[in-house]
C-alpha positions as CSV (number, residue, x, y, z in Angstrom):
1,X,9.8,61.0,-45.5
2,X,7.4,60.0,-48.5
3,X,4.4,61.9,-48.5
4,X,2.9,57.8,-48.6
5,X,4.4,57.3,-45.4
6,X,2.9,60.3,-43.8
7,X,-0.2,59.6,-44.2
8,X,0.0,55.9,-43.2
9,X,2.0,57.3,-40.0
10,X,-1.0,60.3,-39.8
11,X,-3.5,56.8,-40.6
12,X,-1.9,55.0,-37.5
13,X,-1.8,57.7,-35.3
14,X,-5.7,58.7,-35.5
15,X,-6.8,54.9,-35.7
16,X,-8.5,54.6,-32.5
17,X,-7.1,52.2,-30.3
18,X,-9.9,50.0,-30.6
19,X,-9.7,49.3,-34.0
20,X,-9.2,45.4,-35.2
21,X,-8.4,44.3,-38.3
22,X,-10.0,40.8,-38.8
23,X,-9.5,38.2,-41.9
24,X,-12.5,36.7,-41.4
25,X,-13.2,33.3,-44.2
26,X,-16.5,33.7,-46.4
27,X,-19.8,32.5,-43.9
28,X,-17.9,32.8,-41.0
29,X,-18.6,35.3,-38.1
30,X,-16.1,38.2,-37.0
31,X,-15.9,38.5,-33.5
32,X,-16.1,42.3,-32.5
33,X,-15.5,43.6,-29.1
34,X,-17.0,46.9,-29.6
35,X,-20.4,45.5,-28.6
36,X,-21.3,45.2,-32.0
37,X,-23.4,42.2,-33.1
38,X,-21.4,39.2,-35.2
39,X,-21.9,39.8,-38.7
40,X,-22.4,36.7,-40.8
41,X,-21.0,37.3,-44.3
42,X,-22.8,36.0,-47.6
43,X,-21.0,34.7,-50.8
44,X,-22.2,33.4,-53.5
45,X,-20.3,30.0,-53.2
46,X,-23.9,29.1,-51.0
47,X,-27.0,29.0,-53.1
48,X,-28.9,28.1,-50.4
49,X,-28.1,30.5,-48.0
50,X,-29.0,33.1,-50.9
51,X,-32.5,31.4,-51.6
52,X,-33.0,31.1,-47.7
53,X,-32.4,35.3,-47.8
54,X,-34.7,35.8,-50.7
55,X,-37.4,33.5,-48.8
56,X,-37.1,35.9,-45.3
57,X,-37.2,38.4,-47.5
58,X,-41.1,36.9,-49.0
59,X,-39.7,36.5,-52.0
60,X,-40.5,33.0,-53.7
61,X,-36.5,31.4,-54.6
62,X,-36.9,27.9,-56.6
63,X,-32.7,26.7,-56.7
64,X,-32.4,25.1,-60.9
65,X,-29.3,23.6,-62.2
66,X,-28.5,23.9,-65.5
67,X,-27.8,20.9,-67.9
68,X,-24.1,22.1,-67.4
69,X,-23.6,22.6,-64.1
70,X,-24.5,25.8,-63.4
71,X,-27.1,27.1,-60.6
72,X,-29.4,29.9,-61.0
73,X,-32.2,31.0,-58.8
74,X,-35.5,31.7,-59.8
75,X,-37.6,34.6,-58.1
76,X,-40.6,37.1,-58.2
77,X,-41.0,40.2,-57.6
78,X,-44.6,41.6,-57.8
79,X,-46.0,40.0,-61.2
80,X,-42.2,39.6,-62.8
81,X,-40.2,37.1,-62.5
82,X,-36.2,37.6,-62.1
83,X,-32.9,35.2,-61.9
84,X,-29.6,35.2,-59.6
85,X,-27.0,33.6,-62.0
86,X,-24.2,32.8,-60.9
87,X,-20.4,33.8,-62.6
88,X,-16.9,33.7,-62.3
89,X,-17.0,29.9,-60.7
90,X,-14.8,27.2,-60.4
91,X,-15.1,24.3,-63.5
92,X,-17.3,22.1,-61.3
93,X,-19.3,25.7,-60.2
94,X,-18.4,25.0,-56.8
95,X,-16.8,28.2,-55.8
96,X,-18.5,31.4,-57.4
97,X,-17.6,35.0,-56.9
98,X,-20.0,36.9,-58.8
99,X,-24.0,37.2,-58.5
100,X,-26.0,38.7,-61.5
101,X,-29.6,39.8,-60.9
102,X,-31.4,39.6,-64.1
103,X,-35.0,40.2,-65.3
104,X,-36.0,40.0,-69.2
105,X,-39.3,40.8,-70.8
106,X,-41.1,39.2,-74.1
107,X,-43.2,41.2,-75.8
108,X,-44.7,40.0,-79.7
109,X,-42.9,42.0,-81.6
110,X,-39.1,42.9,-81.2
111,X,-38.6,46.9,-79.5
112,X,-37.1,49.7,-80.6
113,X,-33.4,50.5,-79.3
114,X,-34.6,53.6,-78.0
115,X,-37.4,52.4,-75.1
116,X,-34.2,51.9,-72.9
117,X,-33.0,55.4,-73.7
118,X,-30.7,56.5,-71.5
119,X,-30.8,54.0,-68.5
120,X,-27.3,52.9,-68.6
121,X,-26.0,56.2,-67.9
122,X,-28.9,57.2,-65.3
123,X,-28.9,53.7,-63.4
124,X,-27.0,51.7,-61.0
125,X,-28.7,48.4,-63.0
126,X,-28.2,48.1,-67.3
127,X,-30.0,47.3,-69.7
128,X,-30.5,45.4,-73.4
129,X,-32.5,44.4,-75.6
130,X,-31.7,40.6,-76.3
131,X,-31.5,39.2,-80.5
132,X,-35.0,39.1,-80.1
133,X,-35.5,43.1,-79.3
134,X,-37.1,41.8,-75.6
135,X,-35.7,44.3,-72.7
136,X,-33.8,42.9,-70.5
137,X,-32.3,44.7,-67.0
138,X,-29.5,43.2,-64.6
139,X,-27.4,44.3,-62.0
140,X,-24.0,42.6,-61.0
141,X,-22.5,41.8,-57.6
142,X,-19.1,41.2,-56.5
143,X,-19.5,38.7,-53.8
144,X,-15.9,37.5,-53.2
145,X,-14.6,37.3,-50.0
146,X,-18.3,38.3,-48.7
147,X,-20.7,40.5,-47.8
148,X,-22.8,40.8,-44.9
149,X,-26.1,39.9,-45.1
150,X,-27.6,43.4,-44.5
151,X,-25.3,44.9,-47.5
152,X,-26.7,41.5,-49.8
153,X,-30.8,42.4,-48.7
154,X,-29.8,46.0,-49.6
155,X,-28.5,45.1,-53.2
156,X,-31.9,42.8,-53.4
157,X,-34.0,45.9,-52.4
158,X,-31.8,47.8,-55.2
159,X,-32.6,45.6,-57.8
160,X,-36.2,45.5,-57.4
161,X,-36.1,49.1,-57.0
162,X,-34.1,49.2,-60.6
163,X,-36.5,46.5,-62.0
164,X,-39.8,48.3,-60.9
165,X,-38.4,51.8,-62.9
166,X,-37.6,49.5,-66.2
167,X,-40.9,48.2,-66.0
168,X,-42.3,51.5,-66.2
169,X,-39.8,52.8,-68.8
170,X,-40.4,50.0,-71.1
171,X,-44.4,50.0,-70.8
172,X,-44.5,46.2,-69.6
173,X,-47.7,45.4,-68.5
174,X,-49.1,49.2,-68.9
175,X,-52.0,48.0,-71.3
176,X,-49.9,45.6,-73.3
177,X,-50.5,42.1,-71.3
178,X,-51.5,40.7,-74.0
179,X,-49.1,41.4,-76.0
180,X,-46.0,40.8,-73.1
181,X,-45.1,38.2,-70.4
182,X,-42.0,38.0,-68.3
183,X,-39.6,35.5,-69.5
């Protein structure tokens, strides 16, 4: 017997009898017999559902449509704006798989690359300077086939924590209020 066959046989032998494999579509409820609550999956196909979750969590959420048909959601945490962009979409933006949380900070003068330092090596989000030298922080999430609402809210919390740490790192609004504005 091959090692992979042994592992499969062992896995099936120790799998609890109550375990069930489900194949649910995004946005559907998964029926669970173990008494656990049903969990609706959230995906990137329904921007209004995502905006509703943001609002339920106390954030602003304005859905905007770009000229090319792409949808984005503008929100705010504290005094800093952030956006949710939808990526890996069908040509008419009706089916998307990836959401990117993004926040940028417009400084009067270009920032030096060392303002970001080793951020990308030590954080979950990524940071960069745009063509004008303005710092951005982003966090992309694979939403294909959906994630639980709880997972999405936790991801939102992670992004806003990362954004707050980034704001501190770049010194935005720390005595520079007249020089820097959120993009």
